[in-house]
PDB file with one MODEL, atoms N, CA, C and O in Angstrom:
MODEL        1
ATOM      1  N   GLY A   1       5.297  12.989  -8.441  1.00  0.00           N
ATOM      2  CA  GLY A   1       6.678  12.728  -8.112  1.00  0.00           C
ATOM      3  C   GLY A   1       6.974  11.241  -8.120  1.00  0.00           C
ATOM      4  O   GLY A   1       6.072  10.409  -8.210  1.00  0.00           O
ATOM      5  N   HIS A   2       8.228  10.931  -8.026  1.00  0.00           N
ATOM      6  CA  HIS A   2       8.666   9.542  -8.003  1.00  0.00           C
ATOM      7  C   HIS A   2       8.701   9.033  -6.566  1.00  0.00           C
ATOM      8  O   HIS A   2       9.071   9.754  -5.640  1.00  0.00           O
ATOM      9  N   LEU A   3       8.316   7.808  -6.410  1.00  0.00           N
ATOM     10  CA  LEU A   3       8.401   7.180  -5.094  1.00  0.00           C
ATOM     11  C   LEU A   3       9.835   6.750  -4.849  1.00  0.00           C
ATOM     12  O   LEU A   3      10.487   6.196  -5.733  1.00  0.00           O
ATOM     13  N   THR A   4      10.309   7.001  -3.677  1.00  0.00           N
ATOM     14  CA  THR A   4      11.674   6.613  -3.342  1.00  0.00           C
ATOM     15  C   THR A   4      11.693   5.229  -2.721  1.00  0.00           C
ATOM     16  O   THR A   4      10.660   4.701  -2.308  1.00  0.00           O
ATOM     17  N   LEU A   5      12.874   4.656  -2.661  1.00  0.00           N
ATOM     18  CA  LEU A   5      13.031   3.344  -2.031  1.00  0.00           C
ATOM     19  C   LEU A   5      12.548   3.387  -0.584  1.00  0.00           C
ATOM     20  O   LEU A   5      11.956   2.421  -0.104  1.00  0.00           O
ATOM     21  N   ALA A   6      12.790   4.489   0.112  1.00  0.00           N
ATOM     22  CA  ALA A   6      12.355   4.619   1.511  1.00  0.00           C
ATOM     23  C   ALA A   6      10.832   4.488   1.630  1.00  0.00           C
ATOM     24  O   ALA A   6      10.330   3.905   2.591  1.00  0.00           O
ATOM     25  N   VAL A   7      10.108   5.027   0.658  1.00  0.00           N
ATOM     26  CA  VAL A   7       8.644   4.921   0.679  1.00  0.00           C
ATOM     27  C   VAL A   7       8.225   3.468   0.504  1.00  0.00           C
ATOM     28  O   VAL A   7       7.341   2.989   1.214  1.00  0.00           O
ATOM     29  N   PHE A   8       8.853   2.760  -0.441  1.00  0.00           N
ATOM     30  CA  PHE A   8       8.526   1.350  -0.653  1.00  0.00           C
ATOM     31  C   PHE A   8       8.850   0.518   0.593  1.00  0.00           C
ATOM     32  O   PHE A   8       8.086  -0.375   0.958  1.00  0.00           O
ATOM     33  N   ILE A   9       9.955   0.803   1.228  1.00  0.00           N
ATOM     34  CA  ILE A   9      10.321   0.087   2.453  1.00  0.00           C
ATOM     35  C   ILE A   9       9.303   0.360   3.544  1.00  0.00           C
ATOM     36  O   ILE A   9       8.919  -0.553   4.275  1.00  0.00           O
ATOM     37  N   HIS A  10       8.863   1.602   3.664  1.00  0.00           N
ATOM     38  CA  HIS A  10       7.858   1.967   4.670  1.00  0.00           C
ATOM     39  C   HIS A  10       6.535   1.231   4.408  1.00  0.00           C
ATOM     40  O   HIS A  10       5.919   0.700   5.332  1.00  0.00           O
ATOM     41  N   ILE A  11       6.113   1.207   3.145  1.00  0.00           N
ATOM     42  CA  ILE A  11       4.881   0.488   2.790  1.00  0.00           C
ATOM     43  C   ILE A  11       5.026  -0.997   3.089  1.00  0.00           C
ATOM     44  O   ILE A  11       4.100  -1.610   3.619  1.00  0.00           O
ATOM     45  N   ALA A  12       6.165  -1.581   2.759  1.00  0.00           N
ATOM     46  CA  ALA A  12       6.403  -3.002   3.025  1.00  0.00           C
ATOM     47  C   ALA A  12       6.351  -3.281   4.530  1.00  0.00           C
ATOM     48  O   ALA A  12       5.768  -4.278   4.957  1.00  0.00           O
ATOM     49  N   ASP A  13       6.956  -2.410   5.326  1.00  0.00           N
ATOM     50  CA  ASP A  13       6.939  -2.601   6.779  1.00  0.00           C
ATOM     51  C   ASP A  13       5.510  -2.571   7.331  1.00  0.00           C
ATOM     52  O   ASP A  13       5.166  -3.361   8.209  1.00  0.00           O
ATOM     53  N   ILE A  14       4.691  -1.669   6.821  1.00  0.00           N
ATOM     54  CA  ILE A  14       3.288  -1.591   7.255  1.00  0.00           C
ATOM     55  C   ILE A  14       2.533  -2.844   6.828  1.00  0.00           C
ATOM     56  O   ILE A  14       1.782  -3.413   7.619  1.00  0.00           O
ATOM     57  N   LEU A  15       2.726  -3.276   5.590  1.00  0.00           N
ATOM     58  CA  LEU A  15       2.066  -4.478   5.084  1.00  0.00           C
ATOM     59  C   LEU A  15       2.449  -5.701   5.909  1.00  0.00           C
ATOM     60  O   LEU A  15       1.590  -6.509   6.260  1.00  0.00           O
ATOM     61  N   ILE A  16       3.723  -5.838   6.216  1.00  0.00           N
ATOM     62  CA  ILE A  16       4.211  -6.951   7.032  1.00  0.00           C
ATOM     63  C   ILE A  16       3.583  -6.915   8.420  1.00  0.00           C
ATOM     64  O   ILE A  16       3.107  -7.940   8.908  1.00  0.00           O
ATOM     65  N   ALA A  17       3.575  -5.763   9.052  1.00  0.00           N
ATOM     66  CA  ALA A  17       3.007  -5.623  10.401  1.00  0.00           C
ATOM     67  C   ALA A  17       1.519  -5.970  10.416  1.00  0.00           C
ATOM     68  O   ALA A  17       1.050  -6.684  11.302  1.00  0.00           O
ATOM     69  N   GLU A  18       0.782  -5.462   9.432  1.00  0.00           N
ATOM     70  CA  GLU A  18      -0.663  -5.727   9.382  1.00  0.00           C
ATOM     71  C   GLU A  18      -0.950  -7.197   9.094  1.00  0.00           C
ATOM     72  O   GLU A  18      -1.848  -7.779   9.702  1.00  0.00           O
ATOM     73  N   ALA A  19      -0.201  -7.805   8.175  1.00  0.00           N
ATOM     74  CA  ALA A  19      -0.400  -9.224   7.861  1.00  0.00           C
ATOM     75  C   ALA A  19      -0.111 -10.084   9.081  1.00  0.00           C
ATOM     76  O   ALA A  19      -0.850 -11.027   9.364  1.00  0.00           O
ATOM     77  N   ASN A  20       0.957  -9.766   9.807  1.00  0.00           N
ATOM     78  CA  ASN A  20       1.296 -10.543  11.004  1.00  0.00           C
ATOM     79  C   ASN A  20       0.261 -10.336  12.110  1.00  0.00           C
ATOM     80  O   ASN A  20      -0.063 -11.279  12.832  1.00  0.00           O
ATOM     81  N   ALA A  21      -0.254  -9.134  12.251  1.00  0.00           N
ATOM     82  CA  ALA A  21      -1.267  -8.862  13.277  1.00  0.00           C
ATOM     83  C   ALA A  21      -2.565  -9.612  12.975  1.00  0.00           C
ATOM     84  O   ALA A  21      -3.271 -10.025  13.895  1.00  0.00           O
ATOM     85  N   PHE A  22      -2.877  -9.787  11.701  1.00  0.00           N
ATOM     86  CA  PHE A  22      -4.095 -10.495  11.288  1.00  0.00           C
ATOM     87  C   PHE A  22      -4.020 -11.972  11.646  1.00  0.00           C
ATOM     88  O   PHE A  22      -5.040 -12.579  11.970  1.00  0.00           O
ATOM     89  N   ARG A  23      -2.830 -12.557  11.592  1.00  0.00           N
ATOM     90  CA  ARG A  23      -2.566 -13.954  11.989  1.00  0.00           C
ATOM     91  C   ARG A  23      -3.292 -14.999  11.154  1.00  0.00           C
ATOM     92  O   ARG A  23      -3.478 -16.137  11.586  1.00  0.00           O
ATOM     93  N   LYS A  24      -3.693 -14.607   9.971  1.00  0.00           N
ATOM     94  CA  LYS A  24      -4.315 -15.520   9.012  1.00  0.00           C
ATOM     95  C   LYS A  24      -3.701 -15.208   7.651  1.00  0.00           C
ATOM     96  O   LYS A  24      -3.095 -14.150   7.475  1.00  0.00           O
ATOM     97  N   PRO A  25      -3.850 -16.112   6.691  1.00  0.00           N
ATOM     98  CA  PRO A  25      -3.289 -15.829   5.365  1.00  0.00           C
ATOM     99  C   PRO A  25      -3.861 -14.541   4.766  1.00  0.00           C
ATOM    100  O   PRO A  25      -5.056 -14.259   4.861  1.00  0.00           O
ATOM    101  N   VAL A  26      -2.976 -13.785   4.157  1.00  0.00           N
ATOM    102  CA  VAL A  26      -3.330 -12.522   3.499  1.00  0.00           C
ATOM    103  C   VAL A  26      -2.855 -12.614   2.060  1.00  0.00           C
ATOM    104  O   VAL A  26      -1.747 -13.083   1.797  1.00  0.00           O
ATOM    105  N   LEU A  27      -3.684 -12.169   1.130  1.00  0.00           N
ATOM    106  CA  LEU A  27      -3.325 -12.177  -0.282  1.00  0.00           C
ATOM    107  C   LEU A  27      -3.128 -10.749  -0.765  1.00  0.00           C
ATOM    108  O   LEU A  27      -4.006  -9.900  -0.614  1.00  0.00           O
ATOM    109  N   ARG A  28      -1.973 -10.500  -1.342  1.00  0.00           N
ATOM    110  CA  ARG A  28      -1.666  -9.202  -1.959  1.00  0.00           C
ATOM    111  C   ARG A  28      -1.636  -9.422  -3.466  1.00  0.00           C
ATOM    112  O   ARG A  28      -0.916 -10.290  -3.957  1.00  0.00           O
ATOM    113  N   ILE A  29      -2.416  -8.637  -4.197  1.00  0.00           N
ATOM    114  CA  ILE A  29      -2.470  -8.748  -5.653  1.00  0.00           C
ATOM    115  C   ILE A  29      -1.878  -7.467  -6.231  1.00  0.00           C
ATOM    116  O   ILE A  29      -2.263  -6.362  -5.848  1.00  0.00           O
ATOM    117  N   TYR A  30      -0.946  -7.632  -7.150  1.00  0.00           N
ATOM    118  CA  TYR A  30      -0.287  -6.459  -7.725  1.00  0.00           C
ATOM    119  C   TYR A  30       0.131  -6.737  -9.155  1.00  0.00           C
ATOM    120  O   TYR A  30      -0.041  -7.853  -9.646  1.00  0.00           O
ATOM    121  N   GLY A  31       0.682  -5.731  -9.834  1.00  0.00           N
ATOM    122  CA  GLY A  31       1.065  -5.906 -11.231  1.00  0.00           C
ATOM    123  C   GLY A  31       2.325  -5.166 -11.612  1.00  0.00           C
ATOM    124  O   GLY A  31       2.374  -4.545 -12.673  1.00  0.00           O
ATOM    125  N   ASP A  32       3.351  -5.213 -10.772  1.00  0.00           N
ATOM    126  CA  ASP A  32       4.586  -4.462 -11.042  1.00  0.00           C
ATOM    127  C   ASP A  32       5.130  -4.688 -12.450  1.00  0.00           C
ATOM    128  O   ASP A  32       5.112  -3.774 -13.274  1.00  0.00           O
ATOM    129  N   SER A  33       5.605  -5.880 -12.727  1.00  0.00           N
ATOM    130  CA  SER A  33       6.155  -6.155 -14.055  1.00  0.00           C
ATOM    131  C   SER A  33       5.166  -6.929 -14.914  1.00  0.00           C
ATOM    132  O   SER A  33       5.433  -7.210 -16.083  1.00  0.00           O
ATOM    133  N   HIS A  34       4.026  -7.270 -14.332  1.00  0.00           N
ATOM    134  CA  HIS A  34       2.957  -8.000 -15.013  1.00  0.00           C
ATOM    135  C   HIS A  34       3.428  -9.342 -15.571  1.00  0.00           C
ATOM    136  O   HIS A  34       3.063  -9.733 -16.679  1.00  0.00           O
ATOM    137  N   ASN A  35       4.245 -10.036 -14.782  1.00  0.00           N
ATOM    138  CA  ASN A  35       4.612 -11.409 -15.076  1.00  0.00           C
ATOM    139  C   ASN A  35       3.893 -12.280 -14.066  1.00  0.00           C
ATOM    140  O   ASN A  35       4.109 -12.148 -12.861  1.00  0.00           O
ATOM    141  N   PHE A  36       3.036 -13.174 -14.552  1.00  0.00           N
ATOM    142  CA  PHE A  36       2.252 -14.014 -13.646  1.00  0.00           C
ATOM    143  C   PHE A  36       3.169 -14.809 -12.730  1.00  0.00           C
ATOM    144  O   PHE A  36       4.042 -15.547 -13.187  1.00  0.00           O
ATOM    145  N   ARG A  37       2.956 -14.644 -11.430  1.00  0.00           N
ATOM    146  CA  ARG A  37       3.668 -15.472 -10.452  1.00  0.00           C
ATOM    147  C   ARG A  37       2.975 -15.361  -9.104  1.00  0.00           C
ATOM    148  O   ARG A  37       2.334 -14.360  -8.784  1.00  0.00           O
ATOM    149  N   VAL A  38       3.128 -16.429  -8.326  1.00  0.00           N
ATOM    150  CA  VAL A  38       2.640 -16.482  -6.951  1.00  0.00           C
ATOM    151  C   VAL A  38       3.860 -16.718  -6.082  1.00  0.00           C
ATOM    152  O   VAL A  38       4.658 -17.614  -6.356  1.00  0.00           O
ATOM    153  N   HIS A  39       4.011 -15.916  -5.031  1.00  0.00           N
ATOM    154  CA  HIS A  39       5.189 -16.062  -4.188  1.00  0.00           C
ATOM    155  C   HIS A  39       4.927 -15.498  -2.798  1.00  0.00           C
ATOM    156  O   HIS A  39       3.907 -14.854  -2.555  1.00  0.00           O
ATOM    157  N   THR A  40       5.854 -15.750  -1.903  1.00  0.00           N
ATOM    158  CA  THR A  40       5.809 -15.185  -0.551  1.00  0.00           C
ATOM    159  C   THR A  40       6.966 -14.188  -0.464  1.00  0.00           C
ATOM    160  O   THR A  40       8.100 -14.581  -0.188  1.00  0.00           O
ATOM    161  N   PRO A  41       6.691 -12.911  -0.695  1.00  0.00           N
ATOM    162  CA  PRO A  41       7.773 -11.920  -0.809  1.00  0.00           C
ATOM    163  C   PRO A  41       8.553 -11.689   0.480  1.00  0.00           C
ATOM    164  O   PRO A  41       9.712 -11.278   0.442  1.00  0.00           O
ATOM    165  N   PHE A  42       7.923 -11.952   1.612  1.00  0.00           N
ATOM    166  CA  PHE A  42       8.590 -11.741   2.904  1.00  0.00           C
ATOM    167  C   PHE A  42       8.501 -13.035   3.704  1.00  0.00           C
ATOM    168  O   PHE A  42       7.943 -13.070   4.801  1.00  0.00           O
ATOM    169  N   ARG A  43       9.060 -14.093   3.134  1.00  0.00           N
ATOM    170  CA  ARG A  43       8.924 -15.448   3.694  1.00  0.00           C
ATOM    171  C   ARG A  43       9.263 -15.521   5.181  1.00  0.00           C
ATOM    172  O   ARG A  43       8.557 -16.188   5.938  1.00  0.00           O
ATOM    173  N   LYS A  44      10.324 -14.851   5.609  1.00  0.00           N
ATOM    174  CA  LYS A  44      10.731 -14.908   7.021  1.00  0.00           C
ATOM    175  C   LYS A  44       9.987 -13.889   7.877  1.00  0.00           C
ATOM    176  O   LYS A  44       9.603 -14.194   9.006  1.00  0.00           O
ATOM    177  N   ARG A  45       9.781 -12.693   7.357  1.00  0.00           N
ATOM    178  CA  ARG A  45       9.173 -11.618   8.151  1.00  0.00           C
ATOM    179  C   ARG A  45       7.649 -11.691   8.193  1.00  0.00           C
ATOM    180  O   ARG A  45       7.040 -11.232   9.160  1.00  0.00           O
ATOM    181  N   ALA A  46       7.023 -12.260   7.161  1.00  0.00           N
ATOM    182  CA  ALA A  46       5.554 -12.360   7.103  1.00  0.00           C
ATOM    183  C   ALA A  46       5.185 -13.630   6.338  1.00  0.00           C
ATOM    184  O   ALA A  46       4.783 -13.559   5.177  1.00  0.00           O
ATOM    185  N   PRO A  47       5.320 -14.787   6.979  1.00  0.00           N
ATOM    186  CA  PRO A  47       5.119 -16.058   6.274  1.00  0.00           C
ATOM    187  C   PRO A  47       3.694 -16.296   5.785  1.00  0.00           C
ATOM    188  O   PRO A  47       3.483 -17.138   4.912  1.00  0.00           O
ATOM    189  N   LEU A  48       2.717 -15.580   6.321  1.00  0.00           N
ATOM    190  CA  LEU A  48       1.334 -15.778   5.899  1.00  0.00           C
ATOM    191  C   LEU A  48       0.902 -14.806   4.797  1.00  0.00           C
ATOM    192  O   LEU A  48      -0.257 -14.805   4.383  1.00  0.00           O
ATOM    193  N   LEU A  49       1.828 -13.992   4.332  1.00  0.00           N
ATOM    194  CA  LEU A  49       1.529 -13.044   3.260  1.00  0.00           C
ATOM    195  C   LEU A  49       1.891 -13.671   1.916  1.00  0.00           C
ATOM    196  O   LEU A  49       3.058 -13.948   1.640  1.00  0.00           O
ATOM    197  N   VAL A  50       0.887 -13.887   1.097  1.00  0.00           N
ATOM    198  CA  VAL A  50       1.059 -14.477  -0.232  1.00  0.00           C
ATOM    199  C   VAL A  50       0.836 -13.366  -1.252  1.00  0.00           C
ATOM    200  O   VAL A  50      -0.088 -12.565  -1.115  1.00  0.00           O
ATOM    201  N   ALA A  51       1.681 -13.324  -2.269  1.00  0.00           N
ATOM    202  CA  ALA A  51       1.552 -12.298  -3.297  1.00  0.00           C
ATOM    203  C   ALA A  51       1.259 -12.928  -4.650  1.00  0.00           C
ATOM    204  O   ALA A  51       1.840 -13.949  -5.018  1.00  0.00           O
ATOM    205  N   LEU A  52       0.355 -12.304  -5.375  1.00  0.00           N
ATOM    206  CA  LEU A  52       0.007 -12.712  -6.734  1.00  0.00           C
ATOM    207  C   LEU A  52       0.314 -11.539  -7.656  1.00  0.00           C
ATOM    208  O   LEU A  52      -0.282 -10.469  -7.532  1.00  0.00           O
ATOM    209  N   GLU A  53       1.244 -11.747  -8.576  1.00  0.00           N
ATOM    210  CA  GLU A  53       1.502 -10.748  -9.604  1.00  0.00           C
ATOM    211  C   GLU A  53       0.715 -11.167 -10.834  1.00  0.00           C
ATOM    212  O   GLU A  53       0.877 -12.280 -11.334  1.00  0.00           O
ATOM    213  N   VAL A  54      -0.136 -10.274 -11.319  1.00  0.00           N
ATOM    214  CA  VAL A  54      -1.055 -10.607 -12.403  1.00  0.00           C
ATOM    215  C   VAL A  54      -0.467 -10.255 -13.769  1.00  0.00           C
ATOM    216  O   VAL A  54       0.518  -9.526 -13.880  1.00  0.00           O
ATOM    217  N   PHE A  55      -1.103 -10.796 -14.793  1.00  0.00           N
ATOM    218  CA  PHE A  55      -0.725 -10.524 -16.181  1.00  0.00           C
ATOM    219  C   PHE A  55      -0.935  -9.052 -16.509  1.00  0.00           C
ATOM    220  O   PHE A  55      -1.715  -8.362 -15.852  1.00  0.00           O
ATOM    221  N   GLY A  56      -0.243  -8.588 -17.514  1.00  0.00           N
ATOM    222  CA  GLY A  56      -0.388  -7.211 -17.951  1.00  0.00           C
ATOM    223  C   GLY A  56      -1.492  -7.037 -18.973  1.00  0.00           C
ATOM    224  O   GLY A  56      -2.009  -8.009 -19.523  1.00  0.00           O
ATOM    225  N   ALA A  57      -1.847  -5.784 -19.222  1.00  0.00           N
ATOM    226  CA  ALA A  57      -2.921  -5.454 -20.158  1.00  0.00           C
ATOM    227  C   ALA A  57      -2.608  -5.939 -21.565  1.00  0.00           C
ATOM    228  O   ALA A  57      -3.521  -6.286 -22.314  1.00  0.00           O
ATOM    229  N   ASP A  58      -1.336  -5.968 -21.936  1.00  0.00           N
ATOM    230  CA  ASP A  58      -0.975  -6.412 -23.284  1.00  0.00           C
ATOM    231  C   ASP A  58      -1.215  -7.907 -23.473  1.00  0.00           C
ATOM    232  O   ASP A  58      -1.300  -8.381 -24.606  1.00  0.00           O
ATOM    233  N   GLN A  59      -1.324  -8.651 -22.376  1.00  0.00           N
ATOM    234  CA  GLN A  59      -1.555 -10.096 -22.453  1.00  0.00           C
ATOM    235  C   GLN A  59      -3.038 -10.433 -22.366  1.00  0.00           C
ATOM    236  O   GLN A  59      -3.496 -11.385 -22.998  1.00  0.00           O
ATOM    237  N   MET A  60      -3.783  -9.666 -21.595  1.00  0.00           N
ATOM    238  CA  MET A  60      -5.229  -9.849 -21.433  1.00  0.00           C
ATOM    239  C   MET A  60      -5.628 -11.239 -20.930  1.00  0.00           C
ATOM    240  O   MET A  60      -6.698 -11.742 -21.274  1.00  0.00           O
ATOM    241  N   HIS A  61      -4.771 -11.855 -20.122  1.00  0.00           N
ATOM    242  CA  HIS A  61      -5.127 -13.100 -19.460  1.00  0.00           C
ATOM    243  C   HIS A  61      -5.705 -12.748 -18.087  1.00  0.00           C
ATOM    244  O   HIS A  61      -5.631 -11.599 -17.654  1.00  0.00           O
ATOM    245  N   ALA A  62      -6.269 -13.723 -17.421  1.00  0.00           N
ATOM    246  CA  ALA A  62      -6.861 -13.505 -16.105  1.00  0.00           C
ATOM    247  C   ALA A  62      -6.354 -14.576 -15.144  1.00  0.00           C
ATOM    248  O   ALA A  62      -5.673 -15.519 -15.546  1.00  0.00           O
ATOM    249  N   VAL A  63      -6.697 -14.415 -13.874  1.00  0.00           N
ATOM    250  CA  VAL A  63      -6.350 -15.407 -12.866  1.00  0.00           C
ATOM    251  C   VAL A  63      -7.595 -15.686 -12.034  1.00  0.00           C
ATOM    252  O   VAL A  63      -8.221 -14.773 -11.496  1.00  0.00           O
ATOM    253  N   GLU A  64      -7.938 -16.960 -11.941  1.00  0.00           N
ATOM    254  CA  GLU A  64      -9.041 -17.381 -11.078  1.00  0.00           C
ATOM    255  C   GLU A  64      -8.448 -17.744  -9.728  1.00  0.00           C
ATOM    256  O   GLU A  64      -7.452 -18.463  -9.648  1.00  0.00           O
ATOM    257  N   ILE A  65      -9.066 -17.243  -8.670  1.00  0.00           N
ATOM    258  CA  ILE A  65      -8.573 -17.488  -7.314  1.00  0.00           C
ATOM    259  C   ILE A  65      -9.645 -18.222  -6.533  1.00  0.00           C
ATOM    260  O   ILE A  65     -10.786 -17.766  -6.446  1.00  0.00           O
ATOM    261  N   ASP A  66      -9.274 -19.363  -5.963  1.00  0.00           N
ATOM    262  CA  ASP A  66     -10.156 -20.095  -5.059  1.00  0.00           C
ATOM    263  C   ASP A  66      -9.684 -19.851  -3.641  1.00  0.00           C
ATOM    264  O   ASP A  66      -8.484 -19.823  -3.368  1.00  0.00           O
ATOM    265  N   VAL A  67     -10.640 -19.674  -2.738  1.00  0.00           N
ATOM    266  CA  VAL A  67     -10.329 -19.489  -1.325  1.00  0.00           C
ATOM    267  C   VAL A  67     -11.024 -20.600  -0.554  1.00  0.00           C
ATOM    268  O   VAL A  67     -12.248 -20.721  -0.583  1.00  0.00           O
ATOM    269  N   ASP A  68     -10.226 -21.414   0.138  1.00  0.00           N
ATOM    270  CA  ASP A  68     -10.747 -22.531   0.924  1.00  0.00           C
ATOM    271  C   ASP A  68     -10.116 -22.461   2.300  1.00  0.00           C
ATOM    272  O   ASP A  68      -8.951 -22.820   2.472  1.00  0.00           O
ATOM    273  N   THR A  69     -10.869 -22.007   3.270  1.00  0.00           N
ATOM    274  CA  THR A  69     -10.328 -21.848   4.624  1.00  0.00           C
ATOM    275  C   THR A  69     -10.052 -23.171   5.313  1.00  0.00           C
ATOM    276  O   THR A  69      -9.414 -23.198   6.366  1.00  0.00           O
ATOM    277  N   GLU A  70     -10.519 -24.263   4.741  1.00  0.00           N
ATOM    278  CA  GLU A  70     -10.232 -25.587   5.292  1.00  0.00           C
ATOM    279  C   GLU A  70      -8.881 -26.116   4.804  1.00  0.00           C
ATOM    280  O   GLU A  70      -8.314 -27.030   5.402  1.00  0.00           O
ATOM    281  N   ASP A  71      -8.378 -25.543   3.725  1.00  0.00           N
ATOM    282  CA  ASP A  71      -7.087 -25.936   3.148  1.00  0.00           C
ATOM    283  C   ASP A  71      -5.991 -25.106   3.816  1.00  0.00           C
ATOM    284  O   ASP A  71      -6.118 -23.883   3.879  1.00  0.00           O
ATOM    285  N   PRO A  72      -4.925 -25.724   4.316  1.00  0.00           N
ATOM    286  CA  PRO A  72      -3.852 -24.949   4.957  1.00  0.00           C
ATOM    287  C   PRO A  72      -3.250 -23.878   4.044  1.00  0.00           C
ATOM    288  O   PRO A  72      -2.803 -22.838   4.530  1.00  0.00           O
ATOM    289  N   ALA A  73      -3.231 -24.115   2.738  1.00  0.00           N
ATOM    290  CA  ALA A  73      -2.688 -23.124   1.807  1.00  0.00           C
ATOM    291  C   ALA A  73      -3.681 -21.981   1.563  1.00  0.00           C
ATOM    292  O   ALA A  73      -3.278 -20.908   1.112  1.00  0.00           O
ATOM    293  N   VAL A  74      -4.946 -22.188   1.847  1.00  0.00           N
ATOM    294  CA  VAL A  74      -6.073 -21.264   1.707  1.00  0.00           C
ATOM    295  C   VAL A  74      -6.334 -20.834   0.258  1.00  0.00           C
ATOM    296  O   VAL A  74      -7.454 -20.976  -0.231  1.00  0.00           O
ATOM    297  N   PHE A  75      -5.321 -20.314  -0.428  1.00  0.00           N
ATOM    298  CA  PHE A  75      -5.511 -19.774  -1.770  1.00  0.00           C
ATOM    299  C   PHE A  75      -5.022 -20.751  -2.829  1.00  0.00           C
ATOM    300  O   PHE A  75      -3.985 -21.396  -2.667  1.00  0.00           O
ATOM    301  N   ALA A  76      -5.787 -20.853  -3.924  1.00  0.00           N
ATOM    302  CA  ALA A  76      -5.371 -21.629  -5.089  1.00  0.00           C
ATOM    303  C   ALA A  76      -5.539 -20.730  -6.305  1.00  0.00           C
ATOM    304  O   ALA A  76      -6.516 -19.987  -6.403  1.00  0.00           O
ATOM    305  N   PHE A  77      -4.593 -20.796  -7.227  1.00  0.00           N
ATOM    306  CA  PHE A  77      -4.564 -19.898  -8.373  1.00  0.00           C
ATOM    307  C   PHE A  77      -4.572 -20.693  -9.666  1.00  0.00           C
ATOM    308  O   PHE A  77      -3.889 -21.708  -9.802  1.00  0.00           O
ATOM    309  N   ARG A  78      -5.365 -20.203 -10.613  1.00  0.00           N
ATOM    310  CA  ARG A  78      -5.445 -20.870 -11.907  1.00  0.00           C
ATOM    311  C   ARG A  78      -5.457 -19.791 -12.994  1.00  0.00           C
ATOM    312  O   ARG A  78      -6.383 -18.982 -13.057  1.00  0.00           O
ATOM    313  N   PRO A  79      -4.426 -19.779 -13.851  1.00  0.00           N
ATOM    314  CA  PRO A  79      -4.451 -18.826 -14.955  1.00  0.00           C
ATOM    315  C   PRO A  79      -5.605 -19.131 -15.911  1.00  0.00           C
ATOM    316  O   PRO A  79      -5.922 -20.293 -16.165  1.00  0.00           O
ATOM    317  N   VAL A  80      -6.213 -18.102 -16.424  1.00  0.00           N
ATOM    318  CA  VAL A  80      -7.258 -18.220 -17.435  1.00  0.00           C
ATOM    319  C   VAL A  80      -6.687 -17.578 -18.695  1.00  0.00           C
ATOM    320  O   VAL A  80      -6.546 -16.358 -18.770  1.00  0.00           O
ATOM    321  N   TRP A  81      -6.364 -18.400 -19.674  1.00  0.00           N
ATOM    322  CA  TRP A  81      -5.657 -17.933 -20.868  1.00  0.00           C
ATOM    323  C   TRP A  81      -6.612 -17.357 -21.881  1.00  0.00           C
ATOM    324  O   TRP A  81      -7.638 -17.964 -22.188  1.00  0.00           O
ATOM    325  N   ASN A  82      -6.290 -16.205 -22.397  1.00  0.00           N
ATOM    326  CA  ASN A  82      -7.062 -15.564 -23.451  1.00  0.00           C
ATOM    327  C   ASN A  82      -6.658 -16.220 -24.769  1.00  0.00           C
ATOM    328  O   ASN A  82      -5.506 -16.087 -25.182  1.00  0.00           O
ATOM    329  N   PRO A  83      -7.566 -16.922 -25.441  1.00  0.00           N
ATOM    330  CA  PRO A  83      -7.192 -17.636 -26.665  1.00  0.00           C
ATOM    331  C   PRO A  83      -6.785 -16.703 -27.807  1.00  0.00           C
ATOM    332  O   PRO A  83      -6.156 -17.144 -28.769  1.00  0.00           O
ATOM    333  N   ALA A  84      -7.135 -15.432 -27.711  1.00  0.00           N
ATOM    334  CA  ALA A  84      -6.774 -14.491 -28.774  1.00  0.00           C
ATOM    335  C   ALA A  84      -5.321 -14.019 -28.670  1.00  0.00           C
ATOM    336  O   ALA A  84      -4.822 -13.347 -29.573  1.00  0.00           O
ATOM    337  N   LYS A  85      -4.645 -14.366 -27.582  1.00  0.00           N
ATOM    338  CA  LYS A  85      -3.272 -13.902 -27.383  1.00  0.00           C
ATOM    339  C   LYS A  85      -2.258 -14.981 -27.647  1.00  0.00           C
ATOM    340  O   LYS A  85      -1.056 -14.743 -27.521  1.00  0.00           O
TER     341      LYS A  85
ENDMDL
END
C-alpha cells in the first residue's frame, strides 16, 4: 500500500523525539529524490538532527563521512565522484 502523509508525520515525530532525547548529533541518511545534499530538516524542532540525502543508483557516486566528536559540527561530508559518470 501507499504511505499516507499521516504516516510520514508520525515517523518524523518519532525521529524528532528520539534525536532530542539522545541530546547529541544524530545523522539520518536517506535517498528520497537522490539529490546529494546535507541539511537540518527540523532545524527548530530537532536542531541536532542532520540529514544526508545520497546520490541515486543512476549516478553511482558515493559520500565519505567523517565523524569527529571533538568538532562541534561532528559530521563532515565529502562527495566521491564516479569518474565513469
